[in-house]
Phi, psi and omega in degrees: 000324178291320178298323178292319183296313180300317179291328179292313183292321176300318178291324174295316174305316183293317183290317175304315184294315181299318181294320180294323181289323174292329178293317184296317180299328180276343177259342184233152176234159170248119184239134176256126183289129178240113181104181184242020179299331182260009177290141013269352186295309182238139183253164179296127178099352180294153172256124182243141174266131180228139180262128182290148185137168184230030172279095194258138181225154174303145176091340180285141171280130186229158178251126179219160184289131190294113183290335182250022187300134168249115196305332181284337192236345188240150176293157178289330179228160175238150175249124176212167183268129173295113182269322182205143180249174179313129177095336180290149175294142175292125179304145184304321182291348179250359184290343177280343186261322178250143191271349182261160180273341184236153175280122180303158172303134175084007185235161172227161165241131185233155179220142167289155174287337175273141184294339176261092190207145170278109180210207185298340178298330180244332181272339184072216183284145179252124184294133175303334180288345175280347183281120178271328192199149169259135182286129178265315184191164175270128176279312181219131177269142175278353185229135180298343184281345180263131175288139187293343182249024175305127181262156182292126186286149179285154181306141173076007180262354178270000000 
């Protein structure tokens, strides 16, 4: 009887671990940074953990579908920092790109941390629906000068 109970507990533990792993896979993504548009925060080759969902705030680094992607040459997703969300005033540096004074409902403005970046200066508004995840932290750095557990910095803290 004790052996049967121990086997049942061991089986439940394995099922529980598998269910937890499946739940994590549904809620989190691993994203590898390609390029330097998020430098100095994230470098080419950094591995990021991102939580799936769209609860978006200014200053968060987000993963979204590349709106101008040509499959042979560009990545399927981009990582950029949210500059403005629905209802926000359009930042001064983006007013030459977009014609409204406020960000429309369901849209975002994004910027790379590097001044040379494919972002809303070229893309204009980005649909909130194209955002797949919010970056939580760097898992692995491609460069030893970056700490492996670096969290996404809040705006104005760099």
